[in-house]
C-alpha positions in Angstrom: 15.5 50.0 66.9 12.9 50.5 69.6 10.0 52.6 68.4 10.2 51.5 64.8 8.0 48.8 63.3 10.7 46.3 62.6 8.6 43.2 62.2 5.3 42.0 60.8 4.0 39.0 59.1 1.4 36.3 59.2 0.4 33.3 61.4 -1.8 30.5 60.4 -4.0 30.5 63.5 -7.6 29.4 64.1 -7.6 28.0 60.6 -7.0 31.4 58.8 -4.2 33.7 57.8 -3.8 36.4 60.5 -1.6 39.4 59.8 0.1 41.6 62.4 2.5 44.5 62.7 5.0 44.6 65.5 7.1 47.4 67.1 9.6 45.7 69.3 10.3 46.8 72.8 12.0 45.1 75.8 9.0 45.2 78.1 5.5 44.0 78.6 3.8 42.7 75.4 0.8 44.8 74.4 -1.6 43.6 71.6 -3.8 46.2 70.0 -7.1 45.0 68.5 -8.6 47.7 66.3 -12.2 48.6 65.5 -14.7 47.8 62.8 -12.9 49.1 59.7 -9.5 49.9 61.1 -6.7 47.8 59.7 -3.5 47.4 61.8 -1.7 50.0 59.6 -3.8 52.7 61.0 -2.4 52.0 64.5 1.3 52.1 63.5 1.9 55.5 65.1 0.4 54.2 68.4 2.5 51.1 68.3 5.6 53.1 67.6 4.9 55.3 70.6 4.3 52.3 72.9 7.5 50.7 71.7 9.4 53.9 72.4 8.1 53.7 75.9 9.5 50.2 76.2 6.5 48.0 75.4 6.6 45.2 72.9 3.7 46.4 70.8 1.7 44.2 68.4 -1.2 45.2 66.2 -3.6 42.7 64.8 -5.5 42.8 61.5 -8.9 41.4 62.6 -10.2 38.9 60.1 -11.8 40.6 57.1 -9.5 43.7 57.5 -6.1 44.7 56.2 -3.9 41.7 55.2 -5.7 39.1 57.3 -7.9 36.5 55.5 -11.3 37.4 54.2 -14.0 36.0 52.0 -17.6 34.7 51.9 -16.6 31.5 53.6 -15.7 33.3 56.9 -17.8 34.0 59.9 -17.1 37.6 61.0 -19.0 37.4 64.3 -17.7 38.2 67.8 -17.0 34.6 68.8 -15.0 33.8 65.6 -12.9 37.0 66.1 -12.4 36.1 69.8 -11.2 32.6 68.8 -8.8 34.2 66.3 -7.3 36.4 69.0 -6.8 33.5 71.4 -5.1 31.5 68.6 -3.0 34.5 67.6 -1.7 34.9 71.1 -0.7 31.2 71.2 0.9 31.4 67.8 2.9 34.4 68.8 4.0 32.9 72.1 2.5 35.7 74.1 1.6 34.6 77.6 -1.0 36.8 79.3 -0.2 40.1 77.4 -2.0 43.4 77.9 -4.8 43.7 75.4 -5.8 47.2 74.1 -9.1 47.0 72.3 -10.6 49.9 70.5 -14.4 50.0 69.9 -15.2 46.6 68.4 -11.8 45.4 69.4 -12.6 46.1 73.0 -15.6 43.8 72.8 -13.4 41.1 71.3 -10.9 41.5 74.2 -13.7 41.5 76.8 -15.1 38.2 75.4 -11.7 36.6 75.5 -11.0 37.9 79.0 -14.3 36.4 80.1 -13.6 33.0 78.6 -9.8 32.5 79.1 -6.9 33.4 81.3 -5.0 34.2 78.1 -5.4 38.0 78.8 -3.1 39.5 81.4 -5.0 42.8 81.5 -7.5 44.5 79.3 -7.9 48.2 78.3 -11.2 48.9 76.6 -11.0 52.2 74.5 -14.5 53.5 74.1 -16.3 50.2 73.5 -19.8 50.2 72.0 -22.1 49.9 75.1 -25.1 48.6 73.3 -26.5 45.3 74.4 -29.9 43.4 74.4 -32.5 45.8 75.8 -30.2 48.8 75.6 -30.0 51.8 73.3 -28.7 51.3 69.7 -25.0 52.0 69.0 -25.1 55.7 68.2 -22.9 55.6 65.0 -25.3 54.4 62.3 -24.2 51.3 60.3 -25.2 53.1 57.1 -22.6 55.8 57.8 -19.8 53.3 58.4 -20.8 51.3 55.2 -20.9 54.5 53.1 -17.4 55.4 54.3 -16.1 52.0 53.5 -17.7 51.8 50.1 -16.3 55.2 49.2 -12.8 53.9 50.1 -13.3 50.8 48.0 -14.3 53.0 45.0 -11.1 55.0 45.4 -13.1 58.0 46.7 -12.2 57.6 50.4 -10.0 60.7 50.5 -12.8 63.0 49.3 -15.4 61.3 51.5 -13.4 61.7 54.6 -12.8 65.4 53.9 -16.6 66.2 54.0 -17.6 68.4 57.0 -18.5 66.3 60.1 -17.1 63.0 58.8 -13.5 63.0 60.2 -11.1 65.3 62.0 -8.0 63.2 61.4 -4.7 64.9 60.8 -3.6 64.9 57.2 -1.1 61.9 57.1 -3.5 59.7 59.1 -6.5 60.7 57.0 -4.8 59.7 53.8 -3.7 56.5 55.4 -7.2 55.8 56.5 -8.6 56.4 53.0 -6.0 53.9 51.6 -6.3 51.1 54.1 -10.1 51.1 54.6 -10.4 49.8 51.1 -8.9 46.5 52.3 -11.9 45.8 54.5 -14.7 43.4 53.5 -18.0 45.3 53.7 -19.6 42.2 55.3 -17.7 42.8 58.5 -20.0 45.8 59.2 -23.2 43.9 59.3 -21.7 41.2 61.6 -20.2 43.8 64.0 -23.4 45.8 64.3 -25.5 42.7 64.8 -23.3 41.6 67.7 -23.2 45.0 69.2 -26.9 44.7 69.9 -27.3 40.9 70.4 -24.2 40.2 72.5 -23.9 41.4 76.2 -20.6 43.1 76.8 -21.6 43.7 80.5 -21.7 39.9 81.1 -18.2 39.6 79.6 -16.8 42.4 81.7 -18.4 40.9 84.8 -16.7 37.5 84.1 -13.3 38.9 83.1 -10.4 36.9 84.6 -8.1 39.9 84.6 -7.9 43.6 85.5 -10.1 45.7 83.2 -9.7 49.4 82.5 -12.5 51.2 80.7 -11.6 54.4 78.8 -14.5 56.7 78.1 -14.0 59.2 75.3 -16.3 61.9 76.7 -17.0 63.7 73.4 -17.9 60.6 71.4 -21.4 59.8 72.8 -20.6 56.1 72.6 -20.9 55.5 76.4 -23.5 57.5 78.3 -23.8 57.9 82.1 -26.3 55.1 82.4 -24.1 52.7 80.5 -21.0 53.7 82.5 -22.9 52.9 85.7 -23.9 49.6 84.2 -20.3 48.8 83.5 -19.3 49.7 87.0 -22.1 47.6 88.5 -21.1 44.6 86.4 -17.5 44.8 87.6 -16.9 46.6 90.9 -13.2 46.4 90.4 -13.4 48.1 87.1 -11.0 51.0 86.6 -12.5 53.9 84.7 -10.4 56.6 83.0 -12.0 59.6 81.3 -10.5 60.9 78.1 -11.9 64.4 78.4 -13.0 66.0 75.1 -11.8 63.0 73.1 -13.6 61.7 70.0 -14.3 58.0 69.5 -11.4 57.7 67.1 -9.1 59.1 69.9 -6.1 57.2 68.6 -6.1 59.6 65.6 -8.1 62.7 66.5 -6.7 62.9 70.0 -3.4 60.9 69.8 -1.5 62.6 72.6 -4.4 62.2 75.0 -4.9 58.6 73.9 -1.2 57.9 74.7 -1.4 59.6 78.1 -4.4 57.5 79.0 -2.7 54.3 77.8 0.3 55.1 79.9 -1.9 55.3 82.9 -3.8 52.1 82.1 -1.1 49.7 80.9 1.1 47.6 83.3 4.1 49.4 84.7 7.7 48.2 84.7 8.8 49.8 81.5 10.4 53.1 80.6 8.0 56.0 79.8 8.7 59.0 77.6 8.9 62.3 79.5 
């Protein structure tokens, strides 16, 4: 039934096993690309809400996360992840879907939108705005790695309950502690390297589709100078502000996240009241 995750599986695409979850709906296909250590399972509640609105919602496990392929033989860099996404869309038979990328996933979506017409529209949820010559990404890599290592030791639940670490609601916090353990720690080094060495502004400037930038105002990930730089790089950029939202807005501010997505995504499907 619409709103339930009734499908999921694997494609062999770009030479690796790629896992996805799907919540079927009759309308526009939407592909969610999560962040650094966020397997697809942590976005199930968002996909269910989008499917209830009529969207055909897919969530991808980026390589090295969840049930997608991982290992020392794999390149976890931005270009490899971008090639994965393009191959996944082709394998799934999705022609120009809407891409919703969160954090690192937004940078993957932006790189594909700059290189290909495979993306129908792009929604970037609070992407890291670091680039060559810019300020460092404000969330330290050491913190992300410590969180992941705790999960892999079976101590993620206790780690996430420490003051100042996470404000996730109970069911999602427990789910996060469980699924983070599926991530390869090497993905963190690759992601942070590319945050600082790859230029997201060039990708946004060259995008072949409509781009919406969502700024989570309480996260500190995008400051005013960086927002201005995004707007200068793409004059047609649509900017939506998620007032008071944290970086992990899909979990800590879910209702607001969904309201913003309903503004940003292509119309033509039923919306919940």
